[in-house]
C-alpha positions in Angstrom: -65.1 39.8 56.1 -64.0 41.2 59.6 -61.1 39.8 61.5 -63.3 37.8 63.9 -64.9 36.0 60.9 -61.5 35.2 59.5 -60.4 33.8 62.8 -63.6 31.8 63.1 -63.1 30.2 59.7 -59.4 29.3 60.4 -59.7 28.6 64.1 -59.6 25.4 66.0 -58.2 24.7 69.5 -56.4 28.0 69.9 -55.5 29.1 66.4 -58.1 31.8 66.2 -56.1 34.4 68.1 -52.9 33.8 66.1 -54.8 33.9 62.9 -56.5 37.2 63.9 -53.2 38.9 64.8 -51.5 37.7 61.7 -54.5 38.6 59.6 -54.3 42.1 60.9 -50.6 42.3 60.1 -51.1 40.9 56.7 -53.9 43.2 55.8 -51.7 46.2 56.6 -49.0 44.8 54.3 -51.4 44.5 51.3 -53.4 47.6 52.1 -53.1 48.9 48.6 -54.9 46.0 47.0 -58.6 45.4 46.8 -60.4 44.3 49.9 -61.9 41.2 48.2 -58.4 40.0 47.1 -57.1 40.6 50.7 -59.9 38.6 52.2 -59.3 35.7 49.8 -55.7 35.6 50.7 -56.4 35.8 54.4 -58.8 32.9 54.0 -56.2 30.9 52.1 -53.6 31.6 54.9 -56.2 30.5 57.5 -57.0 27.3 55.6 -53.4 26.4 55.1 -52.6 26.9 58.7 -55.5 24.8 59.7 -54.3 22.0 57.5 -50.8 22.2 58.9 -52.2 22.2 62.5 -54.3 19.0 61.7 -51.3 17.3 60.1 -49.1 18.1 63.1 -51.8 16.9 65.6 -52.1 13.5 63.7 -48.3 13.2 63.0 -47.4 10.7 65.8 -50.6 8.7 65.5 -52.4 6.8 68.3 -52.7 3.1 68.9 -55.7 1.0 69.9 -55.0 1.6 73.6 -55.2 5.4 73.3 -58.2 5.3 70.9 -60.1 3.1 73.4 -59.1 5.4 76.3 -60.4 8.4 74.3 -63.7 6.5 73.7 -64.1 5.9 77.4 -63.2 9.5 78.1 -66.2 10.6 75.9 -68.4 8.2 77.8 -67.3 9.6 81.1 -67.6 13.2 80.0 -63.8 13.8 80.3 -61.8 15.8 77.7 -58.3 14.4 77.5 -55.1 16.0 76.2 -55.0 16.2 72.4 -52.8 13.9 70.3 -50.4 16.7 69.7 -50.4 17.6 73.4 -49.9 14.0 74.4 -46.9 13.7 72.0 -45.4 16.8 73.5 -45.7 15.4 77.0 -44.1 12.1 76.0 -41.3 14.0 74.3 -40.7 16.1 77.4 -40.8 13.1 79.7 -38.2 11.4 77.5 -36.0 14.5 77.1 -35.9 15.0 80.9 -35.3 11.3 81.5 -38.2 11.5 83.9 -38.2 9.0 86.7 -40.9 10.8 88.8 -43.9 12.6 87.3 -46.9 14.1 89.0 -50.1 14.4 87.1 -53.2 16.5 88.1 -56.2 15.1 86.3 -56.0 11.3 85.7 -59.0 11.2 83.5 -59.2 7.8 81.7 -55.4 7.5 81.3 -54.8 9.2 77.9 -52.1 11.7 79.2 -50.8 9.1 81.6 -50.0 6.6 78.8 -48.1 9.3 76.9 -46.2 10.2 80.0 -45.4 6.7 81.0 -44.2 5.8 77.5 -41.8 8.7 77.6 -40.5 8.1 81.1 -37.6 5.9 82.2 -38.6 2.2 82.5 -38.2 2.4 86.2 -40.2 5.7 86.4 -43.4 6.1 88.5 -46.3 8.3 87.7 -48.2 9.9 90.6 -51.6 10.8 89.4 -54.3 12.7 91.2 -58.0 12.9 90.4 -61.2 13.8 92.3 -63.1 11.0 90.7 -62.2 7.4 91.8 -64.2 6.0 88.9 -61.9 7.8 86.4 -58.8 6.4 88.1 -60.3 2.9 87.9 -60.6 3.3 84.2 -57.1 4.7 83.9 -55.7 1.6 85.8 -57.3 -0.5 83.1 -55.9 1.7 80.4 -52.4 1.5 81.8 -52.6 -2.3 82.1 -53.8 -2.5 78.5 -50.8 -0.5 77.5 -48.5 -3.0 79.2 -47.5 -1.1 82.3 -47.3 -3.0 85.6 -49.2 -1.8 88.6 -46.1 -0.4 90.2 -45.6 2.1 87.5 -48.4 4.3 88.7 -49.5 5.6 92.1 -53.2 6.7 92.1 -54.3 9.3 94.7 -57.9 10.3 94.8 -58.8 13.7 96.1 -58.5 17.5 95.3 -55.2 18.4 93.9 -54.8 21.4 96.3 -55.1 19.1 99.2 -52.9 16.2 97.8 -50.0 18.2 96.3 -48.7 19.6 99.6 -48.2 16.1 100.8 -45.7 15.3 98.0 -42.0 15.5 98.4 -40.1 18.8 97.8 -37.8 18.6 94.7 -38.8 15.0 94.1 -40.3 15.3 90.6 -38.9 15.7 87.1 -42.1 16.8 85.4 -45.5 18.0 86.7 -48.5 18.0 84.3 -51.6 20.0 85.3 -55.0 19.4 83.7 -57.4 20.0 86.5 -59.7 22.8 87.8 -58.6 26.0 85.8 -59.4 28.3 88.7 -56.8 26.4 90.8 -54.0 26.7 88.2 -52.2 29.4 90.2 -52.1 27.0 93.2 -50.8 24.2 91.0 -48.0 26.4 89.8 -47.0 27.3 93.3 -46.9 23.6 94.3 -45.1 22.6 91.1 -42.3 25.1 91.8 -41.8 23.3 95.1 -42.1 19.8 93.7 -39.8 20.2 90.7 -36.0 19.5 90.8 -33.8 22.0 89.0 -34.2 21.5 85.3 -37.6 19.9 85.8 -40.6 20.9 83.7 -44.2 21.9 84.5 -47.0 21.8 81.8 -50.5 23.1 81.9 -53.2 21.9 79.4 -55.9 24.2 78.0 -53.6 27.2 78.1 -55.8 28.9 75.4 -59.1 27.7 77.0 -61.2 27.2 73.9 -59.8 30.4 72.3 -61.1 32.6 75.2 -57.8 33.6 76.7 -56.7 35.8 73.8 -60.2 37.4 73.5 -60.6 40.2 76.0 -64.4 39.9 75.7 -64.2 36.7 77.8 -63.9 37.4 81.5 -65.3 34.3 83.2 -63.3 32.9 86.2 -61.7 30.1 84.3 -60.4 32.3 81.5 -59.2 34.9 84.0 -57.4 32.3 86.0 -55.6 30.9 82.9 -54.6 34.5 81.8 -53.1 35.1 85.3 -51.2 31.8 85.1 -49.7 32.8 81.7 -48.7 36.1 83.2 -47.2 34.6 86.3 -45.2 32.0 84.4 -43.8 34.6 81.9 -42.8 36.9 84.7 -41.1 34.3 86.9 -37.4 34.6 86.5 -37.0 31.0 87.8 -38.8 29.6 84.7 -38.1 29.4 81.0 -41.6 29.3 79.4 -43.0 28.2 76.1 -46.7 28.3 75.0 -47.1 25.5 72.5 -50.0 25.7 69.9 -51.0 22.1 70.3 -54.5 21.0 71.2 -56.1 23.7 73.3 -52.7 25.2 74.1 -50.0 23.6 76.2 -48.0 25.9 78.5 -44.7 24.5 79.5 -41.9 25.9 81.6 -38.5 24.6 82.7 -37.2 25.4 86.2 -33.8 26.9 86.0 -31.0 25.1 87.8 
């Protein structure tokens, strides 16, 4: 079995590349053994890692509000943040004691619920989406989750046009889940919007396993690769690429 096949069997939402790299390393370590035995062990490693990934994704669980929001997302053709990614966002909102959060990509409110639940009780989520119908559903989701209308500010429109109107240094966390080809623009705006110590996060940082595979050179994949490079090389940021969902790139702005 070649390395791509190993990755395919063990891959979901971004694990393929890591499995491929580790599979190559492992094959070198056991090079003196029979190839069939090596393949079986590689498959076992892939299977175990897949099981651990699924366990981690399901760890925090989701209540009826989030389950319903995901159902409405499927109906609307929206792909929300994964449960693991949502849990990470809620954790970061709590860890930063976020009072002001900006979100690009309202969707049906899945990520917004995670963020609001992690934020301070007096915190306000500013959420931007091109589709007013999605924001209408998100309002219903937030209400079902028990949040008052004053906890969220909905702004319809393109993020690249809305973000420049937001206040410099006024946000504790910025979450981006919009047009992948605009991720570079979102990063530039996030650096302006974040206070020192604030955090920016980008969903789909592995973009359906395409980012680690050099064979994929479509505009979205290339844009995400450039984002990863820009964040890693920016001395003002402390980055981490989390293997949750489809990849969650996070970076803290240095003080």
